[in-house]
DSSP file (Angstrom, degrees, kcal/mol; ACC not computed):
  #  RESIDUE AA STRUCTURE BP1 BP2  ACC     N-H-->O    O-->H-N    N-H-->O    O-->H-N    TCO  KAPPA ALPHA  PHI   PSI    X-CA   Y-CA   Z-CA
    1    1 A M              0   0    0      0, 0.0     2,-0.3     0, 0.0    92,-0.2   0.000 360.0 360.0 360.0 144.5   92.3   89.7  128.1
    2    2 A I  E     -A   92   0A   0     90,-3.0    90,-2.3    88,-0.0     2,-0.5  -0.952 360.0-121.9-126.3 151.1   93.9   91.8  125.4
    3    3 A K  E     +A   91   0A   0     -2,-0.3     2,-0.3    88,-0.2    88,-0.2  -0.815  39.1 173.1 -93.1 127.0   92.4   93.0  122.1
    4    4 A V  E     -A   90   0A   0     86,-2.9    86,-2.2    -2,-0.5     2,-0.2  -0.881  37.3 -91.7-131.3 161.8   94.4   91.9  119.1
    5    5 A I  E     +A   89   0A   0     -2,-0.3    84,-0.3    84,-0.2     3,-0.1  -0.511  34.9 176.2 -73.5 140.7   93.9   92.1  115.3
    6    6 A R  E     -     0   0A   0     82,-3.4    97,-1.0     1,-0.5     2,-0.3   0.675  65.8  -4.1-113.9 -33.8   92.2   89.1  113.8
    7    7 A A  E     -Ab  88 103A   0     81,-1.6    81,-2.7    95,-0.2    -1,-0.5  -0.981  61.9-164.3-160.9 152.2   92.0   90.1  110.1
    8    8 A K  E     -Ab  87 104A   0     95,-1.7    97,-1.9    -2,-0.3     2,-0.6  -0.987  20.0-158.7-151.3 137.2   92.7   93.1  107.9
    9    9 A L  E     -Ab  86 105A   0     77,-2.7    77,-2.7    -2,-0.3     2,-0.6  -0.966  31.9-161.9-106.5 110.0   92.0   94.6  104.5
   10   10 A H  E     -Ab  85 106A   0     95,-3.0    97,-0.9    -2,-0.6    75,-0.2  -0.852  60.6  -2.0-108.6 116.9   94.9   97.0  104.0
   11   11 A G  E    S+     0   0A   0     73,-1.1     2,-0.2    -2,-0.6    -1,-0.2   0.738  78.4 158.7  85.7  24.0   94.8   99.8  101.5
   12   12 A I  E     -A   84   0A   0     72,-1.3    72,-3.0    -3,-0.4     2,-0.4  -0.573  37.6-125.6 -78.4 144.8   91.4   99.1   99.9
   13   13 A R  E     -A   83   0A   0     95,-0.2     2,-0.3    70,-0.2    70,-0.2  -0.742  18.1-115.4 -95.6 138.6   89.9  102.1   98.1
   14   14 A V        -     0   0    0     68,-2.9    67,-3.2    -2,-0.4    55,-0.2  -0.549  27.2-173.1 -68.5 127.7   86.4  103.4   98.9
   15   15 A T        -     0   0    0     53,-2.4     2,-0.3    -2,-0.3    54,-0.2   0.676  62.9  -9.9 -97.9 -21.9   84.2  103.0   95.8
   16   16 A D  E     -g   69   0B   0     52,-1.2    54,-1.9    63,-0.1     2,-0.4  -0.983  51.6-143.0-166.5 166.2   81.2  104.8   97.0
   17   17 A A  E     -g   70   0B   0     -2,-0.3     2,-0.6    52,-0.2    54,-0.2  -0.972   9.7-167.7-142.3 125.4   79.5  106.5  100.0
   18   18 A H  E >   +g   71   0B   0     52,-2.8    54,-2.5    -2,-0.4     3,-0.5  -0.876   6.8 179.2-118.5  97.5   75.7  106.3  100.7
   19   19 A L  T 3  S+     0   0    0     -2,-0.6     2,-1.3     1,-0.3    -1,-0.2   0.878  77.3  61.2 -64.7 -39.2   74.7  108.7  103.4
   20   20 A D  T 3  S+     0   0    0     52,-0.1     2,-0.3    51,-0.1    -1,-0.3  -0.317  84.9  99.9 -90.3  54.0   71.0  107.8  103.2
   21   21 A Y  S <  S-     0   0    0     -2,-1.3    52,-0.1    -3,-0.5     3,-0.1  -0.899  85.3-107.5-131.2 160.8   71.4  104.2  104.2
   22   22 A Q  S    S-     0   0    0     -2,-0.3     2,-0.2     1,-0.2    51,-0.1   0.668  71.8 -88.1 -69.5 -16.6   70.8  102.6  107.5
   23   23 A G  S    S+     0   0    0     -5,-0.1    49,-0.3    49,-0.1    -1,-0.2  -0.675  72.8  88.7 136.2 170.3   74.5  102.1  108.3
   24   24 A S  E     -H   71   0B   0     47,-0.6    47,-2.6    -2,-0.2     2,-0.4  -0.379  66.4 -80.6 104.2-177.1   77.5   99.7  107.8
   25   25 A I  E     -Hi  70  58B   0     32,-2.1    34,-2.6    45,-0.2     2,-0.6  -0.999  33.6-143.1-125.5 131.2   80.2   99.1  105.3
   26   26 A T  E     +Hi  69  59B   0     43,-2.8    43,-2.4    -2,-0.4     2,-0.3  -0.849  27.1 177.2 -97.5 124.4   79.4   97.1  102.1
   27   27 A L  E     -Hi  68  60B   0     32,-2.4    34,-2.9    -2,-0.6    41,-0.2  -0.912  37.9-100.0-128.3 152.8   82.3   94.8  101.1
   28   28 A D    >>  -     0   0    0     39,-1.3     4,-1.7    -2,-0.3     3,-0.8  -0.557  31.2-136.4 -65.5 125.5   83.0   92.3   98.3
   29   29 A P  H 3> S+     0   0    0      0, 0.0     4,-3.0     0, 0.0     5,-0.2   0.826 102.4  62.0 -57.0 -31.6   82.5   88.8   99.9
   30   30 A E  H 3> S+     0   0    0      2,-0.2     4,-1.3     1,-0.2    33,-0.1   0.893 104.3  47.6 -62.9 -38.6   85.7   87.6   98.1
   31   31 A H  H <> S+     0   0    0     -3,-0.8     4,-0.6     2,-0.2    -1,-0.2   0.927 114.0  46.8 -65.9 -44.6   87.8   90.2  100.0
   32   32 A C  H >X>S+     0   0    0     -4,-1.7     4,-2.1     1,-0.2     5,-2.1   0.909 110.3  52.4 -64.5 -42.5   86.2   89.3  103.3
   33   33 A E  H 3<5S+     0   0    0     -4,-3.0   109,-0.3     1,-0.3    -1,-0.2   0.805  97.7  67.3 -64.8 -28.8   86.6   85.5  102.7
   34   34 A A  H 3<5S+     0   0    0     -4,-1.3    -1,-0.3    -5,-0.2    -2,-0.2   0.779 119.6  20.0 -62.4 -26.2   90.3   86.0  101.9
   35   35 A V  H <<5S-     0   0    0     -3,-1.2    68,-0.4    -4,-0.6    -2,-0.2   0.509 113.7-103.8-120.7 -10.7   90.9   87.0  105.6
   36   36 A G  T  <5 +     0   0    0     -4,-2.1     2,-0.4     1,-0.3    -3,-0.2   0.710  59.5 157.0  94.9  21.7   87.9   85.6  107.4
   37   37 A I      < -     0   0    0     -5,-2.1    -1,-0.3    -6,-0.2    -2,-0.1  -0.677  29.1-148.7 -79.8 134.5   85.8   88.7  108.0
   38   38 A L    >   -     0   0    0     -2,-0.4     3,-1.6     4,-0.1    20,-0.3  -0.676  21.9 -92.3-105.2 154.3   82.1   87.7  108.5
   39   39 A P  T 3  S+     0   0    0      0, 0.0    20,-0.2     0, 0.0     3,-0.1  -0.415 113.0  18.8 -63.3 142.7   78.9   89.5  107.6
   40   40 A L  T 3  S+     0   0    0     18,-3.7     2,-0.2     1,-0.3    19,-0.1   0.326  92.1 137.5  76.2  -3.2   77.6   91.6  110.6
   41   41 A E    <   -     0   0    0     -3,-1.6    17,-1.8    17,-0.1     2,-0.3  -0.508  57.8-119.0 -70.9 137.2   81.0   91.5  112.2
   42   42 A F  E     +C   57   0A   0     15,-0.2    47,-0.4    -2,-0.2     2,-0.3  -0.598  38.2 179.3 -76.3 137.9   82.1   94.8  113.7
   43   43 A V  E     -C   56   0A   0     13,-3.3    13,-2.1    -2,-0.3     2,-0.4  -0.926  26.7-124.9-133.5 158.2   85.2   96.3  112.1
   44   44 A E  E     -CD  55  87A   0     43,-2.8    43,-2.7    -2,-0.3     2,-0.5  -0.857  22.1-155.6-100.8 143.1   87.3   99.4  112.6
   45   45 A I  E     -CD  54  86A   0      9,-3.0     9,-2.3    -2,-0.4     2,-0.5  -0.983   5.8-167.6-123.3 126.6   88.0  101.6  109.6
   46   46 A W  E     -CD  53  85A   0     39,-2.8    39,-2.0    -2,-0.5     2,-0.7  -0.959  13.9-145.4-117.1 115.9   91.0  103.8  109.4
   47   47 A N  E  >  - D   0  84A   0      5,-2.9     4,-2.4    -2,-0.5    37,-0.2  -0.708   6.6-164.4 -84.3 114.9   91.0  106.4  106.6
   48   48 A K  T  4 S+     0   0    0     35,-2.6    -1,-0.2    -2,-0.7    36,-0.1   0.743  87.4  52.4 -71.1 -22.9   94.6  106.9  105.4
   49   49 A N  T  4 S+     0   0    0     34,-0.7    -1,-0.2     1,-0.1    35,-0.1   0.917 127.5  15.2 -78.7 -44.3   93.6  110.1  103.6
   50   50 A S  T  4 S-     0   0    0     27,-0.2    -2,-0.2     2,-0.1     3,-0.1   0.648  93.1-122.8-106.8 -18.5   91.9  112.0  106.5
   51   51 A G     <  +     0   0    0     -4,-2.4    -3,-0.1     1,-0.3    -2,-0.0   0.417  57.2 153.2  86.6  -2.4   93.0  110.1  109.6
   52   52 A A        -     0   0    0     25,-0.2    -5,-2.9    -5,-0.1     2,-0.4  -0.309  27.4-161.6 -62.0 143.9   89.3  109.4  110.5
   53   53 A R  E     +C   46   0A   0     -7,-0.2     2,-0.3    -3,-0.1    -7,-0.2  -0.995  17.8 161.8-131.1 125.6   88.7  106.3  112.6
   54   54 A I  E     -C   45   0A   0     -9,-2.3    -9,-3.0    -2,-0.4     2,-0.4  -0.886  28.4-138.0-137.9 168.2   85.3  104.7  112.9
   55   55 A S  E     +C   44   0A   0     -2,-0.3     2,-0.3   -11,-0.2   -11,-0.2  -0.995  35.3 139.4-128.4 135.9   83.6  101.5  113.8
   56   56 A T  E     -C   43   0A   0    -13,-2.1   -13,-3.3    -2,-0.4     2,-0.3  -0.918  45.3 -92.6-157.9-178.1   80.7   99.8  112.0
   57   57 A Y  E     -C   42   0A   0     -2,-0.3   -32,-2.1   -15,-0.3     2,-0.4  -0.732  34.9-114.1-109.5 159.0   79.5   96.4  110.9
   58   58 A V  E     -i   25   0B   0    -17,-1.8   -18,-3.7   -20,-0.3     2,-0.4  -0.699  25.9-179.5 -93.9 135.8   80.1   94.5  107.6
   59   59 A I  E     -i   26   0B   0    -34,-2.6   -32,-2.4    -2,-0.4     2,-0.4  -0.969  30.9-115.8-123.8 150.7   77.4   93.6  105.0
   60   60 A F  E     -i   27   0B   0     -2,-0.4   -32,-0.2   -34,-0.2     3,-0.1  -0.670  28.8-169.9 -88.3 136.8   78.3   91.8  101.9
   61   61 A G        -     0   0    0    -34,-2.9     2,-0.3    -2,-0.4    -1,-0.1  -0.034  50.7 -35.6 -97.1-153.3   77.8   93.4   98.5
   62   62 A E    >   -     0   0    0    -34,-0.1     3,-1.9     1,-0.1     5,-0.4  -0.548  67.7-111.3 -75.7 130.8   78.0   91.7   95.1
   63   63 A R  T 3  S+     0   0    0     -2,-0.3    -1,-0.1     1,-0.3   -35,-0.1  -0.395 101.8  14.0 -61.6 130.6   80.6   89.0   94.8
   64   64 A G  T 3  S+     0   0    0     -2,-0.1    -1,-0.3     3,-0.1   -36,-0.1   0.434  93.0 112.1  84.9   0.1   83.5   90.0   92.5
   65   65 A S  S <  S-     0   0    0     -3,-1.9    -2,-0.1     2,-0.1     3,-0.1   0.704  70.3-142.1 -78.5 -19.8   82.5   93.7   92.5
   66   66 A R        +     0   0    0     -4,-0.3    -3,-0.1     1,-0.2     2,-0.1   0.763  43.5 166.1  61.0  28.0   85.6   94.8   94.5
   67   67 A C        +     0   0    0     -5,-0.4   -39,-1.3   -52,-0.1     2,-0.2  -0.349  30.8 178.4 -77.1 153.4   83.3   97.3   96.3
   68   68 A C  E     + H   0  27B   0    -41,-0.2   -53,-2.4    -3,-0.1   -52,-1.2  -0.709  18.6 172.9-150.0  93.7   84.0   99.2   99.5
   69   69 A V  E     -gH  16  26B   0    -43,-2.4   -43,-2.8   -54,-0.2     2,-0.5  -0.921  23.6-148.3-116.4 122.3   81.0  101.4  100.3
   70   70 A L  E     -gH  17  25B   0    -54,-1.9   -52,-2.8    -2,-0.5     2,-0.3  -0.770  23.4-164.0 -88.3 131.5   80.6  103.4  103.4
   71   71 A N  E >   -gH  18  24B   0    -47,-2.6     3,-1.2    -2,-0.5   -47,-0.6  -0.817  42.6 -12.4-119.2 154.2   76.9  103.7  104.4
   72   72 A G  G >  S-     0   0    0    -54,-2.5     3,-1.9    -2,-0.3     4,-0.4  -0.255 129.1  -6.9  61.4-141.9   74.9  105.9  106.8
   73   73 A A  G >  S+     0   0    0      1,-0.3     3,-1.7     2,-0.2     4,-0.3   0.811 130.6  65.8 -58.0 -31.7   76.9  108.0  109.2
   74   74 A A  G X> S+     0   0    0     -3,-1.2     3,-1.7     1,-0.3     4,-0.6   0.772  86.4  71.9 -61.7 -25.3   80.1  106.3  108.1
   75   75 A A  G <4 S+     0   0    0     -3,-1.9     3,-0.4     1,-0.3    -1,-0.3   0.735  88.2  63.0 -63.6 -21.7   79.7  107.9  104.7
   76   76 A R  G <4 S+     0   0    0     -3,-1.7    -1,-0.3    -4,-0.4    -2,-0.2   0.656 100.7  52.7 -75.3 -14.7   80.6  111.2  106.2
   77   77 A T  T <4 S+     0   0    0     -3,-1.7     2,-0.4    -4,-0.3   -25,-0.2   0.609 110.2  40.2 -98.5 -13.1   84.1  110.0  107.1
   78   78 A C     <  -     0   0    0     -4,-0.6    -1,-0.1    -3,-0.4    -8,-0.1  -0.993  61.1-156.2-141.4 143.1   85.3  108.6  103.7
   79   79 A Q    >   -     0   0    0     -2,-0.4     3,-2.6    -3,-0.1   -65,-0.3  -0.857  43.0 -83.8-113.8 151.6   85.0  109.8  100.1
   80   80 A P  T 3  S+     0   0    0      0, 0.0   -65,-0.2     0, 0.0     3,-0.1  -0.302 119.7  30.4 -52.0 133.7   85.2  107.6   97.0
   81   81 A G  T 3  S+     0   0    0    -67,-3.2   -66,-0.1     1,-0.4     2,-0.0   0.098  87.4 129.6  98.7 -20.8   88.9  107.1   96.2
   82   82 A D    <   -     0   0    0     -3,-2.6   -68,-2.9   -69,-0.1     2,-0.5  -0.368  57.8-128.4 -63.7 145.4   90.1  107.3   99.8
   83   83 A T  E     -A   13   0A   0    -70,-0.2   -35,-2.6    -3,-0.1   -34,-0.7  -0.851  34.0-179.1 -96.6 129.7   92.4  104.5  100.9
   84   84 A V  E     -AD  12  47A   0    -72,-3.0   -72,-1.3    -2,-0.5   -73,-1.1  -0.849  27.1-138.8-127.8 162.3   91.3  102.8  104.1
   85   85 A I  E     -AD  10  46A   0    -39,-2.0   -39,-2.8    -2,-0.3     2,-0.5  -0.989  18.2-161.6-116.9 129.4   92.4  100.0  106.4
   86   86 A I  E     -AD   9  45A   0    -77,-2.7   -77,-2.7    -2,-0.4     2,-0.4  -0.963  12.8-175.6-116.5 120.9   89.6   97.7  107.7
   87   87 A A  E     -AD   8  44A   0    -43,-2.7   -43,-2.8    -2,-0.5     2,-0.3  -0.960  15.7-162.2-126.5 132.5   90.5   95.6  110.8
   88   88 A A  E     -A    7   0A   0    -81,-2.7   -82,-3.4    -2,-0.4   -81,-1.6  -0.839  20.6-169.5-103.0 147.5   88.6   93.0  112.7
   89   89 A S  E     -A    5   0A   0    -47,-0.4     2,-0.3    -2,-0.3   -84,-0.2  -0.798  12.8-165.8-132.1 172.3   89.7   92.1  116.2
   90   90 A L  E     -A    4   0A   0    -86,-2.2   -86,-2.9    -2,-0.3     2,-0.4  -0.966  24.0-115.1-150.9 164.4   89.2   89.6  119.0
   91   91 A Y  E     +A    3   0A   0     -2,-0.3     2,-0.3   -88,-0.2   -88,-0.2  -0.870  41.7 156.7-104.1 138.4   90.0   89.3  122.7
   92   92 A C  E     -A    2   0A   0    -90,-2.3   -90,-3.0    -2,-0.4     5,-0.0  -0.949  45.7 -91.2-149.1 168.4   92.4   86.7  123.9
   93   93 A Q    >   -     0   0    0     -2,-0.3     3,-2.3   -92,-0.2     4,-0.4  -0.611  39.9-118.1 -77.4 145.0   94.6   85.8  126.8
   94   94 A P  G >  S+     0   0    0      0, 0.0     3,-1.1     0, 0.0     4,-0.3   0.817 115.2  61.6 -54.2 -30.1   98.2   87.1  126.3
   95   95 A T  G 3  S+     0   0    0      1,-0.2     3,-0.3     2,-0.1     4,-0.1   0.656  99.5  56.1 -71.3 -14.1   99.3   83.4  126.5
   96   96 A E  G X> S+     0   0    0     -3,-2.3     3,-1.3     1,-0.2     4,-0.7   0.514  78.2  94.0 -92.9  -6.2   97.2   82.6  123.3
   97   97 A I  G X4 S+     0   0    0     -3,-1.1     3,-0.9    -4,-0.4    24,-0.3   0.828  78.9  56.8 -62.7 -34.3   98.8   85.2  121.1
   98   98 A A  G 34 S+     0   0    0     -4,-0.3    -1,-0.3    -3,-0.3    23,-0.2   0.745 102.2  57.4 -69.5 -21.2  101.4   82.9  119.5
   99   99 A A  G <4 S+     0   0    0     -3,-1.3    -1,-0.2    -4,-0.1    -2,-0.2   0.683  90.3  89.9 -81.3 -17.7   98.6   80.5  118.4
  100  100 A L    <<  -     0   0    0     -3,-0.9    21,-0.6    -4,-0.7   -94,-0.0  -0.520  51.8-174.1 -79.3 145.9   96.9   83.3  116.4
  101  101 A K        -     0   0    0     -2,-0.2    19,-0.1    19,-0.1   -95,-0.1  -0.560  14.6-161.6-136.3  70.6   97.8   83.8  112.8
  102  102 A P        -     0   0    0      0, 0.0    17,-2.8     0, 0.0     2,-0.3  -0.267   9.6-145.3 -59.0 136.5   95.9   86.9  111.7
  103  103 A R  E     +bE   7 118A   0    -97,-1.0   -95,-1.7   -68,-0.4     2,-0.3  -0.774  19.9 176.1-103.6 146.8   95.6   87.2  107.9
  104  104 A F  E     -bE   8 117A   0     13,-2.2    13,-2.9    -2,-0.3     2,-0.3  -0.994  12.9-154.4-145.8 154.4   95.6   90.4  105.9
  105  105 A V  E     -bE   9 116A   0    -97,-1.9   -95,-3.0    -2,-0.3     2,-0.3  -0.917   7.4-146.6-124.2 152.8   95.6   91.3  102.3
  106  106 A T  E     -bE  10 115A   0      9,-2.1     8,-2.8    -2,-0.3     9,-1.1  -0.761  17.7-141.6-112.0 164.0   96.8   94.3  100.4
  107  107 A F  E     - E   0 113A   0    -97,-0.9     6,-0.2     6,-0.3     2,-0.1  -0.889   5.1-133.7-129.8 153.0   95.2   95.9   97.3
  108  108 A D    >   -     0   0    0      4,-2.3     3,-1.8    -2,-0.3   -95,-0.2  -0.331  51.8 -83.5 -88.8-176.8   96.1   97.5   94.0
  109  109 A A  T 3  S+     0   0    0      1,-0.3    -1,-0.0     2,-0.1   -98,-0.0   0.669 130.3  52.7 -65.7 -17.2   94.5  100.7   92.8
  110  110 A D  T 3  S-     0   0    0      2,-0.1    -1,-0.3   -98,-0.0     3,-0.1   0.150 119.9-105.5-103.3  18.0   91.6   98.8   91.3
  111  111 A N  S <  S+     0   0    0     -3,-1.8     2,-0.4     1,-0.3    -2,-0.1   0.773  73.0 143.4  61.8  29.6   90.8   96.9   94.6
  112  112 A R        -     0   0    0      1,-0.0    -4,-2.3   -81,-0.0     2,-0.3  -0.792  63.9 -99.7 -90.6 143.4   92.3   93.6   93.3
  113  113 A I  E     +E  107   0A   0     -2,-0.4    -6,-0.3    -6,-0.2     3,-0.1  -0.486  43.5 176.6 -65.2 123.1   94.1   91.6   96.0
  114  114 A A  E     +     0   0A   0     -8,-2.8     2,-0.3    -2,-0.3    -7,-0.2   0.728  61.9  10.1 -99.8 -29.5   97.8   92.4   95.5
  115  115 A G  E     -E  106   0A   0     -9,-1.1    -9,-2.1    -7,-0.0     2,-0.4  -0.997  55.9-150.0-153.8 150.1   99.3   90.4   98.4
  116  116 A R  E     +E  105   0A   0     -2,-0.3    20,-3.1    20,-0.2     2,-0.3  -0.987  28.3 166.5-124.8 130.7   98.3   87.9  101.0
  117  117 A F  E     -EF 104 135A   0    -13,-2.9   -13,-2.2    -2,-0.4     2,-0.4  -0.883  24.7-147.4-140.9 166.1  100.1   87.8  104.4
  118  118 A V  E     -EF 103 134A   0     16,-2.4    16,-2.7    -2,-0.3     2,-0.5  -0.998  19.8-129.6-135.9 140.1  100.0   86.5  107.9
  119  119 A Y  E     - F   0 133A   0    -17,-2.8     2,-0.6    -2,-0.4    14,-0.2  -0.796  28.6-163.5 -84.4 128.6  101.2   88.0  111.2
  120  120 A D  E     - F   0 132A   0     12,-2.9    12,-1.7    -2,-0.5     2,-0.5  -0.942  10.4-178.6-123.4 111.3  103.3   85.4  112.9
  121  121 A V  E     - F   0 131A   0    -21,-0.6     2,-0.3    -2,-0.6    10,-0.2  -0.916   5.4-171.8-107.8 132.0  104.1   85.8  116.6
  122  122 A T  E     - F   0 130A   0      8,-2.3     8,-2.9    -2,-0.5   -23,-0.0  -0.921  15.2-150.6-121.3 151.7  106.3   83.3  118.4
  123  123 A A        -     0   0    0     -2,-0.3     6,-0.2     6,-0.2    -2,-0.0  -0.913   2.1-163.5-122.0 101.4  107.0   82.9  122.1
  124  124 A P        -     0   0    0      0, 0.0    -1,-0.1     0, 0.0     5,-0.1   0.633  49.0-106.0 -63.0 -12.4  110.5   81.4  122.6
  125  125 A G  S    S+     0   0    0      3,-0.5     4,-0.1    -3,-0.0    -2,-0.0   0.398 100.3  95.0 106.7  -3.7  109.5   80.6  126.3
  126  126 A D  S    S-     0   0    0      2,-0.2     3,-0.1     0, 0.0    -3,-0.0   0.120 109.3 -91.4-106.3  20.6  111.5   83.3  128.1
  127  127 A G  S    S+     0   0    0      1,-0.3     2,-0.2     0, 0.0    -4,-0.0   0.328  95.9 111.2  88.9  -7.8  108.7   85.8  128.3
  128  128 A R        -     0   0    0      0, 0.0    -3,-0.5     0, 0.0     2,-0.4  -0.528  54.4-146.7 -94.4 165.2  109.6   87.5  125.0
  129  129 A H        -     0   0    0     -6,-0.2     2,-0.3    -2,-0.2    -6,-0.2  -0.991   2.1-153.1-130.7 141.6  107.8   87.5  121.8
  130  130 A D  E     -F  122   0A   0     -8,-2.9    -8,-2.3    -2,-0.4     2,-0.4  -0.849  14.4-161.9-109.1 151.7  109.1   87.5  118.2
  131  131 A F  E     +F  121   0A   0     -2,-0.3     2,-0.3   -10,-0.2   -10,-0.2  -0.992  15.2 161.0-138.5 139.2  107.1   89.0  115.4
  132  132 A R  E     -F  120   0A   0    -12,-1.7   -12,-2.9    -2,-0.4     2,-0.5  -0.988  33.2-129.7-150.9 157.9  107.2   88.7  111.6
  133  133 A I  E     -F  119   0A   0     -2,-0.3   -14,-0.2   -14,-0.2    -2,-0.0  -0.952  31.9-170.4-106.7 124.2  105.1   89.3  108.6
  134  134 A A  E     -F  118   0A   0    -16,-2.7   -16,-2.4    -2,-0.5     2,-0.1  -0.916  25.3-112.5-118.9 140.8  105.0   86.3  106.3
  135  135 A P  E     -F  117   0A   0      0, 0.0   -18,-0.3     0, 0.0   -20,-0.0  -0.430  31.3-136.1 -66.0 146.4  103.6   85.9  102.8
  136  136 A L        -     0   0    0    -20,-3.1   -20,-0.2    -2,-0.1   -33,-0.0  -0.904  20.7-111.6-106.8 128.6  100.7   83.6  102.6
  137  137 A P    >   -     0   0    0      0, 0.0     3,-1.3     0, 0.0   -20,-0.0  -0.342  24.1-129.2 -57.8 136.8  100.4   81.0   99.8
  138  138 A E  T 3  S+     0   0    0      1,-0.3   -23,-0.0   -22,-0.1    -2,-0.0   0.782 104.8  56.4 -60.0 -29.3   97.6   82.0   97.5
  139  139 A M  T 3  S+     0   0    0      2,-0.1    -1,-0.3     0, 0.0     2,-0.2   0.699  82.0 103.6 -78.6 -19.5   96.1   78.5   97.6
  140  140 A E    <   -     0   0    0     -3,-1.3     2,-0.2     1,-0.1    -4,-0.0  -0.451  66.7-138.6 -70.4 132.3   95.8   78.4  101.4
  141  141 A E        -     0   0    0     -2,-0.2     2,-0.5     1,-0.0  -107,-0.1  -0.530  11.9-120.7 -90.8 158.3   92.2   78.9  102.6
  142  142 A C        -     0   0    0   -109,-0.3  -106,-0.1    -2,-0.2  -107,-0.1  -0.840  13.6-155.5-102.1 129.9   91.2   81.0  105.5
  143  143 A A              0   0    0     -2,-0.5  -110,-0.0     1,-0.1     0, 0.0  -0.919 360.0 360.0 -99.8 125.0   89.3   79.6  108.5
  144  144 A P              0   0    0      0, 0.0    -1,-0.1     0, 0.0  -106,-0.1   0.518 360.0 360.0 -61.7 360.0   87.3   82.3  110.3
């Protein structure tokens, strides 16, 4: 088994940090649904400003709020305004990688989705793999 990326929110800005909360990251459900991240799912968070890397679980905030709030101990790693990458992963057999089509979205400065993409790996059959990033049509829905 190998660990691979399953979904990603790339370049979202932290809107708040609540140290005195039980833990987690609060995200707008619309952002999570765009890539298939589920409530209570563990994600990795990579802070582009500080380089901090943490792991926590997702809770949904208010729909349409464009929130990205670090809670509990995670609040010590990110400040409002920091740009982060949030990634969900899964384990699979190396032979299954070409069947995966991980989705990710990018954001503008106001946490609006700016772009929708898919990682596309193909296996020509000779043991090699090809890789590309393809734009995802806005109308296409995400299956978790």
